[in-house]
PDB file of N, CA, C, O and CB in Angstrom:
ATOM      1  N   MET A   1     104.661 119.933 -23.620  1.00  0.00           N
ATOM      2  CA  MET A   1     103.882 121.118 -23.343  1.00  0.00           C
ATOM      3  C   MET A   1     103.596 121.861 -24.651  1.00  0.00           C
ATOM      4  O   MET A   1     104.488 122.023 -25.484  1.00  0.00           O
ATOM      5  CB  MET A   1     104.618 122.030 -22.340  1.00  0.00           C
ATOM      6  N   THR A   2     102.400 122.295 -24.822  1.00  0.00           N
ATOM      7  CA  THR A   2     101.973 122.988 -26.025  1.00  0.00           C
ATOM      8  C   THR A   2     102.164 124.495 -25.881  1.00  0.00           C
ATOM      9  O   THR A   2     101.860 125.070 -24.836  1.00  0.00           O
ATOM     10  CB  THR A   2     100.512 122.666 -26.334  1.00  0.00           C
ATOM     11  N   SER A   3     102.664 125.120 -26.922  1.00  0.00           N
ATOM     12  CA  SER A   3     102.805 126.574 -26.919  1.00  0.00           C
ATOM     13  C   SER A   3     101.440 127.229 -27.033  1.00  0.00           C
ATOM     14  O   SER A   3     100.509 126.629 -27.570  1.00  0.00           O
ATOM     15  CB  SER A   3     103.721 127.039 -28.067  1.00  0.00           C
ATOM     16  N   PRO A   4     101.308 128.449 -26.535  1.00  0.00           N
ATOM     17  CA  PRO A   4     100.054 129.177 -26.704  1.00  0.00           C
ATOM     18  C   PRO A   4      99.762 129.397 -28.193  1.00  0.00           C
ATOM     19  O   PRO A   4     100.673 129.386 -29.020  1.00  0.00           O
ATOM     20  CB  PRO A   4     100.110 130.530 -25.959  1.00  0.00           C
ATOM     21  N   THR A   5      98.512 129.591 -28.515  1.00  0.00           N
ATOM     22  CA  THR A   5      98.121 129.847 -29.909  1.00  0.00           C
ATOM     23  C   THR A   5      98.657 131.198 -30.363  1.00  0.00           C
ATOM     24  O   THR A   5      99.056 132.028 -29.546  1.00  0.00           O
ATOM     25  CB  THR A   5      96.581 129.800 -30.069  1.00  0.00           C
ATOM     26  N   TYR A   6      98.660 131.406 -31.676  1.00  0.00           N
ATOM     27  CA  TYR A   6      99.057 132.707 -32.209  1.00  0.00           C
ATOM     28  C   TYR A   6      98.193 133.806 -31.601  1.00  0.00           C
ATOM     29  O   TYR A   6      98.706 134.851 -31.201  1.00  0.00           O
ATOM     30  CB  TYR A   6      98.947 132.725 -33.751  1.00  0.00           C
ATOM     31  N   ASN A   7      96.884 133.576 -31.530  1.00  0.00           N
ATOM     32  CA  ASN A   7      95.978 134.567 -30.969  1.00  0.00           C
ATOM     33  C   ASN A   7      96.407 134.943 -29.551  1.00  0.00           C
ATOM     34  O   ASN A   7      96.440 136.122 -29.198  1.00  0.00           O
ATOM     35  CB  ASN A   7      94.537 134.037 -30.971  1.00  0.00           C
ATOM     36  N   GLU A   8      96.729 133.945 -28.753  1.00  0.00           N
ATOM     37  CA  GLU A   8      97.148 134.200 -27.374  1.00  0.00           C
ATOM     38  C   GLU A   8      98.474 134.968 -27.336  1.00  0.00           C
ATOM     39  O   GLU A   8      98.627 135.901 -26.548  1.00  0.00           O
ATOM     40  CB  GLU A   8      97.280 132.874 -26.600  1.00  0.00           C
ATOM     41  N   GLN A   9      99.422 134.580 -28.179  1.00  0.00           N
ATOM     42  CA  GLN A   9     100.722 135.257 -28.206  1.00  0.00           C
ATOM     43  C   GLN A   9     100.591 136.692 -28.698  1.00  0.00           C
ATOM     44  O   GLN A   9     101.226 137.594 -28.151  1.00  0.00           O
ATOM     45  CB  GLN A   9     101.702 134.490 -29.093  1.00  0.00           C
ATOM     46  N   ALA A  10      99.779 136.911 -29.720  1.00  0.00           N
ATOM     47  CA  ALA A  10      99.610 138.246 -30.287  1.00  0.00           C
ATOM     48  C   ALA A  10      98.792 139.158 -29.375  1.00  0.00           C
ATOM     49  O   ALA A  10      98.840 140.379 -29.518  1.00  0.00           O
ATOM     50  CB  ALA A  10      98.945 138.151 -31.649  1.00  0.00           C
ATOM     51  N   SER A  11      98.053 138.582 -28.453  1.00  0.00           N
ATOM     52  CA  SER A  11      97.187 139.359 -27.557  1.00  0.00           C
ATOM     53  C   SER A  11      97.836 139.677 -26.215  1.00  0.00           C
ATOM     54  O   SER A  11      97.328 140.523 -25.479  1.00  0.00           O
ATOM     55  CB  SER A  11      95.903 138.613 -27.319  1.00  0.00           C
ATOM     56  N   SER A  12      98.935 139.030 -25.881  1.00  0.00           N
ATOM     57  CA  SER A  12      99.538 139.169 -24.556  1.00  0.00           C
ATOM     58  C   SER A  12     101.014 139.531 -24.662  1.00  0.00           C
ATOM     59  O   SER A  12     101.805 138.778 -25.230  1.00  0.00           O
ATOM     60  CB  SER A  12      99.371 137.875 -23.752  1.00  0.00           C
ATOM     61  N   PHE A  13     101.379 140.678 -24.119  1.00  0.00           N
ATOM     62  CA  PHE A  13     102.783 141.075 -24.140  1.00  0.00           C
ATOM     63  C   PHE A  13     103.643 140.084 -23.356  1.00  0.00           C
ATOM     64  O   PHE A  13     104.772 139.796 -23.754  1.00  0.00           O
ATOM     65  CB  PHE A  13     102.947 142.487 -23.566  1.00  0.00           C
ATOM     66  N   ALA A  14     103.123 139.568 -22.258  1.00  0.00           N
ATOM     67  CA  ALA A  14     103.879 138.593 -21.456  1.00  0.00           C
ATOM     68  C   ALA A  14     104.165 137.325 -22.267  1.00  0.00           C
ATOM     69  O   ALA A  14     105.287 136.819 -22.245  1.00  0.00           O
ATOM     70  CB  ALA A  14     103.099 138.233 -20.166  1.00  0.00           C
ATOM     71  N   LEU A  15     103.162 136.811 -22.980  1.00  0.00           N
ATOM     72  CA  LEU A  15     103.377 135.620 -23.806  1.00  0.00           C
ATOM     73  C   LEU A  15     104.281 135.939 -24.993  1.00  0.00           C
ATOM     74  O   LEU A  15     105.110 135.116 -25.383  1.00  0.00           O
ATOM     75  CB  LEU A  15     102.032 135.059 -24.302  1.00  0.00           C
ATOM     76  N   TRP A  16     104.126 137.127 -25.564  1.00  0.00           N
ATOM     77  CA  TRP A  16     104.978 137.551 -26.673  1.00  0.00           C
ATOM     78  C   TRP A  16     106.439 137.531 -26.238  1.00  0.00           C
ATOM     79  O   TRP A  16     107.304 137.034 -26.959  1.00  0.00           O
ATOM     80  CB  TRP A  16     104.577 138.962 -27.166  1.00  0.00           C
ATOM     81  N   GLN A  17     106.704 138.077 -25.055  1.00  0.00           N
ATOM     82  CA  GLN A  17     108.072 138.087 -24.540  1.00  0.00           C
ATOM     83  C   GLN A  17     108.590 136.672 -24.307  1.00  0.00           C
ATOM     84  O   GLN A  17     109.744 136.375 -24.614  1.00  0.00           O
ATOM     85  CB  GLN A  17     108.142 138.888 -23.242  1.00  0.00           C
ATOM     86  N   GLU A  18     107.756 135.811 -23.773  1.00  0.00           N
ATOM     87  CA  GLU A  18     108.192 134.452 -23.456  1.00  0.00           C
ATOM     88  C   GLU A  18     108.420 133.592 -24.692  1.00  0.00           C
ATOM     89  O   GLU A  18     109.416 132.873 -24.767  1.00  0.00           O
ATOM     90  CB  GLU A  18     107.178 133.788 -22.569  1.00  0.00           C
ATOM     91  N   TYR A  19     107.503 133.657 -25.669  1.00  0.00           N
ATOM     92  CA  TYR A  19     107.552 132.738 -26.803  1.00  0.00           C
ATOM     93  C   TYR A  19     108.102 133.331 -28.090  1.00  0.00           C
ATOM     94  O   TYR A  19     108.669 132.603 -28.905  1.00  0.00           O
ATOM     95  CB  TYR A  19     106.200 132.222 -27.063  1.00  0.00           C
ATOM     96  N   VAL A  20     107.949 134.640 -28.294  1.00  0.00           N
ATOM     97  CA  VAL A  20     108.352 135.236 -29.565  1.00  0.00           C
ATOM     98  C   VAL A  20     109.607 136.099 -29.413  1.00  0.00           C
ATOM     99  O   VAL A  20     110.464 136.113 -30.296  1.00  0.00           O
ATOM    100  CB  VAL A  20     107.210 136.072 -30.135  1.00  0.00           C
ATOM    101  N   ASP A  21     109.711 136.802 -28.317  1.00  0.00           N
ATOM    102  CA  ASP A  21     110.792 137.762 -28.121  1.00  0.00           C
ATOM    103  C   ASP A  21     111.475 137.576 -26.763  1.00  0.00           C
ATOM    104  O   ASP A  21     111.486 138.498 -25.948  1.00  0.00           O
ATOM    105  CB  ASP A  21     110.256 139.185 -28.243  1.00  0.00           C
ATOM    106  N   PRO A  22     112.043 136.394 -26.515  1.00  0.00           N
ATOM    107  CA  PRO A  22     112.652 136.146 -25.204  1.00  0.00           C
ATOM    108  C   PRO A  22     113.879 137.019 -24.915  1.00  0.00           C
ATOM    109  O   PRO A  22     114.285 137.149 -23.761  1.00  0.00           O
ATOM    110  CB  PRO A  22     113.044 134.699 -25.102  1.00  0.00           C
ATOM    111  N   ASP A  23     114.465 137.613 -25.948  1.00  0.00           N
ATOM    112  CA  ASP A  23     115.615 138.492 -25.752  1.00  0.00           C
ATOM    113  C   ASP A  23     115.189 139.936 -25.480  1.00  0.00           C
ATOM    114  O   ASP A  23     116.034 140.820 -25.337  1.00  0.00           O
ATOM    115  CB  ASP A  23     116.524 138.441 -26.974  1.00  0.00           C
ATOM    116  N   ALA A  24     113.888 140.169 -25.410  1.00  0.00           N
ATOM    117  CA  ALA A  24     113.313 141.485 -25.079  1.00  0.00           C
ATOM    118  C   ALA A  24     113.808 142.595 -26.006  1.00  0.00           C
ATOM    119  O   ALA A  24     114.223 143.658 -25.544  1.00  0.00           O
ATOM    120  CB  ALA A  24     113.643 141.848 -23.637  1.00  0.00           C
ATOM    121  N   THR A  25     113.765 142.346 -27.307  1.00  0.00           N
ATOM    122  CA  THR A  25     114.170 143.365 -28.269  1.00  0.00           C
ATOM    123  C   THR A  25     113.031 144.327 -28.597  1.00  0.00           C
ATOM    124  O   THR A  25     113.259 145.365 -29.218  1.00  0.00           O
ATOM    125  CB  THR A  25     114.670 142.708 -29.541  1.00  0.00           C
ATOM    126  N   MET A  26     111.814 143.994 -28.187  1.00  0.00           N
ATOM    127  CA  MET A  26     110.647 144.831 -28.452  1.00  0.00           C
ATOM    128  C   MET A  26     110.086 145.344 -27.125  1.00  0.00           C
ATOM    129  O   MET A  26     109.842 144.570 -26.200  1.00  0.00           O
ATOM    130  CB  MET A  26     109.560 144.040 -29.243  1.00  0.00           C
ATOM    131  N   SER A  27     109.890 146.646 -27.048  1.00  0.00           N
ATOM    132  CA  SER A  27     109.309 147.235 -25.847  1.00  0.00           C
ATOM    133  C   SER A  27     107.786 147.064 -25.862  1.00  0.00           C
ATOM    134  O   SER A  27     107.202 146.712 -26.886  1.00  0.00           O
ATOM    135  CB  SER A  27     109.687 148.732 -25.737  1.00  0.00           C
ATOM    136  N   LYS A  28     107.166 147.313 -24.735  1.00  0.00           N
ATOM    137  CA  LYS A  28     105.690 147.258 -24.638  1.00  0.00           C
ATOM    138  C   LYS A  28     105.086 148.286 -25.589  1.00  0.00           C
ATOM    139  O   LYS A  28     104.074 148.015 -26.236  1.00  0.00           O
ATOM    140  CB  LYS A  28     105.206 147.522 -23.165  1.00  0.00           C
ATOM    141  N   ALA A  29     105.700 149.461 -25.677  1.00  0.00           N
ATOM    142  CA  ALA A  29     105.198 150.498 -26.583  1.00  0.00           C
ATOM    143  C   ALA A  29     105.262 150.039 -28.044  1.00  0.00           C
ATOM    144  O   ALA A  29     104.328 150.283 -28.808  1.00  0.00           O
ATOM    145  CB  ALA A  29     106.002 151.796 -26.404  1.00  0.00           C
ATOM    146  N   GLU A  30     106.355 149.379 -28.435  1.00  0.00           N
ATOM    147  CA  GLU A  30     106.479 148.860 -29.799  1.00  0.00           C
ATOM    148  C   GLU A  30     105.469 147.750 -30.058  1.00  0.00           C
ATOM    149  O   GLU A  30     104.879 147.679 -31.136  1.00  0.00           O
ATOM    150  CB  GLU A  30     107.898 148.344 -30.049  1.00  0.00           C
ATOM    151  N   PHE A  31     105.273 146.884 -29.067  1.00  0.00           N
ATOM    152  CA  PHE A  31     104.279 145.812 -29.157  1.00  0.00           C
ATOM    153  C   PHE A  31     102.902 146.411 -29.402  1.00  0.00           C
ATOM    154  O   PHE A  31     102.175 145.973 -30.293  1.00  0.00           O
ATOM    155  CB  PHE A  31     104.276 144.949 -27.867  1.00  0.00           C
ATOM    156  N   ASP A  32     102.550 147.410 -28.610  1.00  0.00           N
ATOM    157  CA  ASP A  32     101.240 148.058 -28.763  1.00  0.00           C
ATOM    158  C   ASP A  32     101.112 148.778 -30.102  1.00  0.00           C
ATOM    159  O   ASP A  32     100.065 148.715 -30.746  1.00  0.00           O
ATOM    160  CB  ASP A  32     101.006 149.047 -27.623  1.00  0.00           C
ATOM    161  N   ALA A  33     102.175 149.461 -30.521  1.00  0.00           N
ATOM    162  CA  ALA A  33     102.141 150.198 -31.788  1.00  0.00           C
ATOM    163  C   ALA A  33     102.013 149.269 -32.988  1.00  0.00           C
ATOM    164  O   ALA A  33     101.416 149.642 -33.998  1.00  0.00           O
ATOM    165  CB  ALA A  33     103.392 151.047 -31.933  1.00  0.00           C
ATOM    166  N   MET A  34     102.565 148.068 -32.887  1.00  0.00           N
ATOM    167  CA  MET A  34     102.486 147.110 -33.989  1.00  0.00           C
ATOM    168  C   MET A  34     101.046 146.676 -34.234  1.00  0.00           C
ATOM    169  O   MET A  34     100.674 146.378 -35.369  1.00  0.00           O
ATOM    170  CB  MET A  34     103.362 145.886 -33.698  1.00  0.00           C
ATOM    171  N   GLY A  35     100.255 146.639 -33.208  1.00  0.00           N
ATOM    172  CA  GLY A  35      98.858 146.234 -33.329  1.00  0.00           C
ATOM    173  C   GLY A  35      98.712 144.724 -33.480  1.00  0.00           C
ATOM    174  O   GLY A  35      99.643 144.026 -33.879  1.00  0.00           O
ATOM    175  N   TYR A  36      97.535 144.250 -33.154  1.00  0.00           N
ATOM    176  CA  TYR A  36      97.238 142.814 -33.203  1.00  0.00           C
ATOM    177  C   TYR A  36      97.473 142.245 -34.598  1.00  0.00           C
ATOM    178  O   TYR A  36      98.118 141.206 -34.741  1.00  0.00           O
ATOM    179  CB  TYR A  36      95.791 142.554 -32.772  1.00  0.00           C
ATOM    180  N   ASP A  37      96.958 142.910 -35.621  1.00  0.00           N
ATOM    181  CA  ASP A  37      97.106 142.394 -36.992  1.00  0.00           C
ATOM    182  C   ASP A  37      98.573 142.310 -37.405  1.00  0.00           C
ATOM    183  O   ASP A  37      98.976 141.350 -38.061  1.00  0.00           O
ATOM    184  CB  ASP A  37      96.339 143.284 -37.982  1.00  0.00           C
ATOM    185  N   GLY A  38      99.360 143.286 -37.034  1.00  0.00           N
ATOM    186  CA  GLY A  38     100.785 143.259 -37.345  1.00  0.00           C
ATOM    187  C   GLY A  38     101.501 142.114 -36.645  1.00  0.00           C
ATOM    188  O   GLY A  38     102.365 141.460 -37.230  1.00  0.00           O
ATOM    189  N   ARG A  39     101.138 141.877 -35.397  1.00  0.00           N
ATOM    190  CA  ARG A  39     101.743 140.769 -34.658  1.00  0.00           C
ATOM    191  C   ARG A  39     101.339 139.428 -35.259  1.00  0.00           C
ATOM    192  O   ARG A  39     102.170 138.528 -35.374  1.00  0.00           O
ATOM    193  CB  ARG A  39     101.340 140.826 -33.178  1.00  0.00           C
ATOM    194  N   MET A  40     100.082 139.286 -35.641  1.00  0.00           N
ATOM    195  CA  MET A  40      99.627 138.040 -36.273  1.00  0.00           C
ATOM    196  C   MET A  40     100.352 137.828 -37.600  1.00  0.00           C
ATOM    197  O   MET A  40     100.766 136.711 -37.911  1.00  0.00           O
ATOM    198  CB  MET A  40      98.090 138.066 -36.498  1.00  0.00           C
ATOM    199  N   THR A  41     100.505 138.885 -38.373  1.00  0.00           N
ATOM    200  CA  THR A  41     101.222 138.789 -39.646  1.00  0.00           C
ATOM    201  C   THR A  41     102.660 138.346 -39.418  1.00  0.00           C
ATOM    202  O   THR A  41     103.161 137.480 -40.136  1.00  0.00           O
ATOM    203  CB  THR A  41     101.194 140.137 -40.388  1.00  0.00           C
ATOM    204  N   LEU A  42     103.325 138.921 -38.436  1.00  0.00           N
ATOM    205  CA  LEU A  42     104.704 138.539 -38.129  1.00  0.00           C
ATOM    206  C   LEU A  42     104.790 137.072 -37.744  1.00  0.00           C
ATOM    207  O   LEU A  42     105.695 136.369 -38.191  1.00  0.00           O
ATOM    208  CB  LEU A  42     105.263 139.409 -37.003  1.00  0.00           C
ATOM    209  N   LEU A  43     103.866 136.603 -36.924  1.00  0.00           N
ATOM    210  CA  LEU A  43     103.865 135.191 -36.531  1.00  0.00           C
ATOM    211  C   LEU A  43     103.687 134.272 -37.739  1.00  0.00           C
ATOM    212  O   LEU A  43     104.414 133.288 -37.881  1.00  0.00           O
ATOM    213  CB  LEU A  43     102.755 134.927 -35.508  1.00  0.00           C
ATOM    214  N   VAL A  44     102.728 134.585 -38.607  1.00  0.00           N
ATOM    215  CA  VAL A  44     102.459 133.738 -39.776  1.00  0.00           C
ATOM    216  C   VAL A  44     103.639 133.781 -40.756  1.00  0.00           C
ATOM    217  O   VAL A  44     104.034 132.749 -41.299  1.00  0.00           O
ATOM    218  CB  VAL A  44     101.156 134.191 -40.485  1.00  0.00           C
ATOM    219  N   GLU A  45     104.197 134.972 -40.981  1.00  0.00           N
ATOM    220  CA  GLU A  45     105.327 135.076 -41.907  1.00  0.00           C
ATOM    221  C   GLU A  45     106.572 134.378 -41.359  1.00  0.00           C
ATOM    222  O   GLU A  45     107.391 133.872 -42.126  1.00  0.00           O
ATOM    223  CB  GLU A  45     105.639 136.546 -42.196  1.00  0.00           C
ATOM    224  N   THR A  46     106.713 134.351 -40.050  1.00  0.00           N
ATOM    225  CA  THR A  46     107.877 133.738 -39.430  1.00  0.00           C
ATOM    226  C   THR A  46     107.733 132.228 -39.327  1.00  0.00           C
ATOM    227  O   THR A  46     108.640 131.484 -39.701  1.00  0.00           O
ATOM    228  CB  THR A  46     108.106 134.328 -38.057  1.00  0.00           C
ATOM    229  N   TYR A  47     106.594 131.778 -38.821  1.00  0.00           N
ATOM    230  CA  TYR A  47     106.384 130.359 -38.549  1.00  0.00           C
ATOM    231  C   TYR A  47     105.584 129.626 -39.599  1.00  0.00           C
ATOM    232  O   TYR A  47     105.624 128.397 -39.650  1.00  0.00           O
ATOM    233  CB  TYR A  47     105.714 130.205 -37.255  1.00  0.00           C
ATOM    234  N   GLY A  48     104.854 130.345 -40.442  1.00  0.00           N
ATOM    235  CA  GLY A  48     103.922 129.712 -41.358  1.00  0.00           C
ATOM    236  C   GLY A  48     102.571 129.565 -40.685  1.00  0.00           C
ATOM    237  O   GLY A  48     102.382 130.008 -39.552  1.00  0.00           O
ATOM    238  N   PRO A  49     101.636 128.945 -41.381  1.00  0.00           N
ATOM    239  CA  PRO A  49     100.299 128.762 -40.808  1.00  0.00           C
ATOM    240  C   PRO A  49     100.360 128.054 -39.454  1.00  0.00           C
ATOM    241  O   PRO A  49     101.196 127.177 -39.238  1.00  0.00           O
ATOM    242  CB  PRO A  49      99.414 127.966 -41.772  1.00  0.00           C
ATOM    243  N   GLU A  50      99.485 128.436 -38.570  1.00  0.00           N
ATOM    244  CA  GLU A  50      99.503 127.902 -37.214  1.00  0.00           C
ATOM    245  C   GLU A  50      99.408 126.389 -37.175  1.00  0.00           C
ATOM    246  O   GLU A  50      99.945 125.779 -36.250  1.00  0.00           O
ATOM    247  CB  GLU A  50      98.382 128.492 -36.419  1.00  0.00           C
ATOM    248  N   ASP A  51      98.759 125.766 -38.119  1.00  0.00           N
ATOM    249  CA  ASP A  51      98.633 124.309 -38.168  1.00  0.00           C
ATOM    250  C   ASP A  51      99.982 123.606 -38.268  1.00  0.00           C
ATOM    251  O   ASP A  51     100.095 122.437 -37.899  1.00  0.00           O
ATOM    252  CB  ASP A  51      97.767 123.908 -39.338  1.00  0.00           C
ATOM    253  N   ASP A  52     101.013 124.305 -38.766  1.00  0.00           N
ATOM    254  CA  ASP A  52     102.335 123.716 -38.989  1.00  0.00           C
ATOM    255  C   ASP A  52     103.299 123.931 -37.828  1.00  0.00           C
ATOM    256  O   ASP A  52     104.499 123.719 -37.999  1.00  0.00           O
ATOM    257  CB  ASP A  52     102.935 124.283 -40.239  1.00  0.00           C
ATOM    258  N   GLN A  53     102.828 124.339 -36.665  1.00  0.00           N
ATOM    259  CA  GLN A  53     103.707 124.821 -35.611  1.00  0.00           C
ATOM    260  C   GLN A  53     104.315 123.789 -34.684  1.00  0.00           C
ATOM    261  O   GLN A  53     105.293 124.104 -34.005  1.00  0.00           O
ATOM    262  CB  GLN A  53     102.984 125.755 -34.814  1.00  0.00           C
ATOM    263  N   GLU A  54     103.806 122.605 -34.619  1.00  0.00           N
ATOM    264  CA  GLU A  54     104.227 121.675 -33.576  1.00  0.00           C
ATOM    265  C   GLU A  54     105.716 121.366 -33.559  1.00  0.00           C
ATOM    266  O   GLU A  54     106.280 121.205 -32.477  1.00  0.00           O
ATOM    267  CB  GLU A  54     103.482 120.413 -33.725  1.00  0.00           C
ATOM    268  N   ALA A  55     106.374 121.276 -34.700  1.00  0.00           N
ATOM    269  CA  ALA A  55     107.776 120.856 -34.732  1.00  0.00           C
ATOM    270  C   ALA A  55     108.760 122.020 -34.853  1.00  0.00           C
ATOM    271  O   ALA A  55     109.966 121.791 -34.948  1.00  0.00           O
ATOM    272  CB  ALA A  55     107.989 119.908 -35.877  1.00  0.00           C
ATOM    273  N   LYS A  56     108.275 123.262 -34.851  1.00  0.00           N
ATOM    274  CA  LYS A  56     109.161 124.398 -35.070  1.00  0.00           C
ATOM    275  C   LYS A  56     109.652 125.000 -33.760  1.00  0.00           C
ATOM    276  O   LYS A  56     108.905 125.057 -32.783  1.00  0.00           O
ATOM    277  CB  LYS A  56     108.456 125.456 -35.887  1.00  0.00           C
ATOM    278  N   PRO A  57     110.914 125.453 -33.735  1.00  0.00           N
ATOM    279  CA  PRO A  57     111.471 126.060 -32.515  1.00  0.00           C
ATOM    280  C   PRO A  57     110.945 127.477 -32.311  1.00  0.00           C
ATOM    281  O   PRO A  57     110.369 128.076 -33.219  1.00  0.00           O
ATOM    282  CB  PRO A  57     113.009 126.079 -32.578  1.00  0.00           C
ATOM    283  N   ALA A  58     111.147 127.991 -31.130  1.00  0.00           N
ATOM    284  CA  ALA A  58     110.755 129.371 -30.830  1.00  0.00           C
ATOM    285  C   ALA A  58     111.568 130.325 -31.692  1.00  0.00           C
ATOM    286  O   ALA A  58     112.733 130.068 -31.994  1.00  0.00           O
ATOM    287  CB  ALA A  58     110.953 129.695 -29.321  1.00  0.00           C
ATOM    288  N   TYR A  59     110.956 131.401 -32.075  1.00  0.00           N
ATOM    289  CA  TYR A  59     111.588 132.447 -32.887  1.00  0.00           C
ATOM    290  C   TYR A  59     112.116 133.536 -31.964  1.00  0.00           C
ATOM    291  O   TYR A  59     111.469 133.899 -30.982  1.00  0.00           O
ATOM    292  CB  TYR A  59     110.583 133.042 -33.927  1.00  0.00           C
ATOM    293  N   HIS A  60     113.285 134.049 -32.285  1.00  0.00           N
ATOM    294  CA  HIS A  60     113.838 135.152 -31.524  1.00  0.00           C
ATOM    295  C   HIS A  60     113.854 136.381 -32.424  1.00  0.00           C
ATOM    296  O   HIS A  60     114.279 136.298 -33.576  1.00  0.00           O
ATOM    297  CB  HIS A  60     115.266 134.817 -30.992  1.00  0.00           C
ATOM    298  N   LEU A  61     113.398 137.512 -31.916  1.00  0.00           N
ATOM    299  CA  LEU A  61     113.277 138.712 -32.709  1.00  0.00           C
ATOM    300  C   LEU A  61     114.590 139.467 -32.908  1.00  0.00           C
ATOM    301  O   LEU A  61     114.564 140.605 -33.376  1.00  0.00           O
ATOM    302  CB  LEU A  61     112.290 139.606 -32.080  1.00  0.00           C
ATOM    303  N   GLY A  62     115.697 138.894 -32.582  1.00  0.00           N
ATOM    304  CA  GLY A  62     116.968 139.570 -32.744  1.00  0.00           C
ATOM    305  C   GLY A  62     117.204 140.105 -34.143  1.00  0.00           C
ATOM    306  O   GLY A  62     117.928 141.086 -34.312  1.00  0.00           O
ATOM    307  N   CYS A  63     116.608 139.479 -35.149  1.00  0.00           N
ATOM    308  CA  CYS A  63     116.791 139.932 -36.527  1.00  0.00           C
ATOM    309  C   CYS A  63     115.647 140.829 -36.972  1.00  0.00           C
ATOM    310  O   CYS A  63     115.674 141.338 -38.093  1.00  0.00           O
ATOM    311  CB  CYS A  63     116.911 138.738 -37.466  1.00  0.00           C
ATOM    312  N   TYR A  64     114.643 141.036 -36.127  1.00  0.00           N
ATOM    313  CA  TYR A  64     113.498 141.860 -36.491  1.00  0.00           C
ATOM    314  C   TYR A  64     113.869 143.328 -36.397  1.00  0.00           C
ATOM    315  O   TYR A  64     114.362 143.783 -35.365  1.00  0.00           O
ATOM    316  CB  TYR A  64     112.291 141.551 -35.591  1.00  0.00           C
ATOM    317  N   SER A  65     113.637 144.064 -37.461  1.00  0.00           N
ATOM    318  CA  SER A  65     114.035 145.466 -37.475  1.00  0.00           C
ATOM    319  C   SER A  65     112.857 146.419 -37.381  1.00  0.00           C
ATOM    320  O   SER A  65     113.052 147.634 -37.421  1.00  0.00           O
ATOM    321  CB  SER A  65     114.813 145.759 -38.717  1.00  0.00           C
ATOM    322  N   GLY A  66     111.654 145.910 -37.257  1.00  0.00           N
ATOM    323  CA  GLY A  66     110.503 146.785 -37.044  1.00  0.00           C
ATOM    324  C   GLY A  66     109.816 147.111 -38.305  1.00  0.00           C
ATOM    325  O   GLY A  66     108.824 147.839 -38.297  1.00  0.00           O
TER     326      GLY A  66
END
């Protein structure tokens, strides 16, 4: 099964919770305040360019401090 694209994850709080923040460390308000560009930046800085994603495990935001 293929994970949703970065665009899809950064655009949907439900997908963000499922694929990026399964431990629910980020509230909906924090997700919204971060903005789309901030979420995309976090994904790229965490996982690298989207083209390199197939073999990487899901990231958990437990170490993310905002």
